[in-house]
Each structure stands twice: as structure tokens, then as C-alpha cells.
N, C-alpha and C positions, 0 to 999 in steps of 0.2 A: 393307543393308546402311546400316552410319549413320556420319556420319563423324562425329566428335567436331565440341563447335560452338564452340571454340578454332580449330580447322582450316579450318576454316568460314569464319569470323567474320578472319583472314588471308588465303583468297585472296579471301576475297568470294562465298562461296558464295551461290545462290536456291537457294528448295522446285527452279523451274522448266526447270534451268541444264538443258542440259545435257551427256553425256556423254561420251566413247567407254571405253571401256574393253579394255582387253590386257589376252590370261592367255599365259603360260607357268610348266608344271610349275609351279608352290608359291604365285607371285607374280600380283600382280591390279594393276594402274596406267591409272587414272582417268587422262582426262587431260578436262578441261572446254571444252567447243564451244566458241569465241567467235564468237560470229553476225554481218551485218557488218550494222546499220539502216539498211532498205532506204530510211525512209525522209528520212530524212535527206541517206544518197546520193545521192538522188535531186533529194532538193533545194540539196547543191548543185550537180549539173553543171544546174538550170537556174537559177541565180547565177550561174556561167559564166559562162552563152550571155546573159541580163543582161548582160553586163557590158560583152556583145564585141556584141551588140544582133542577136540570132538570134534566129532564129523558128523553131516547127517548127508545120505547123495538129496536126489531127484532123485532119484527111481523109492528111495524112502515113502519121497514129500506124498508121491502122486500115490503108494503104496497107502500110506496112511489115509491120504484123502477120499476113503474111496469105502 
């Protein structure tokens, strides 16, 4: 399937973007997936922890992970 360049530009579609595809009858709808940047999310969490002078040790992470 080819998405016209003008639409790709307008929607900011890049080659590796993922889409949900819906189909009904003779209609196809593509929904661009917006996945969160997990590294950015974790960086923000750790920044908030630093501001509140909270910390978590590697040992605590390992214990909670099991």
C-alpha cells in the first residue's frame, strides 16, 4: 500500500511507523500508533525522584522484579 507523499508529510509519517488497520466492507482505515518514548518516561521519573530526594537501590529493583 502506498501513502501519498503529501499525506505522509502532513501526518509526519516515517518509514518505520506502525499502524492499526481497521476494515469494514470496502473501507480501510489506518490509525498511526503513537508509542511513548520509554527512555524519556524513565528519565522523567528519575528526575522527579531526585527532586524529592528519593532513591531506589539496584537490590530493591531486583527484589521487586521477582
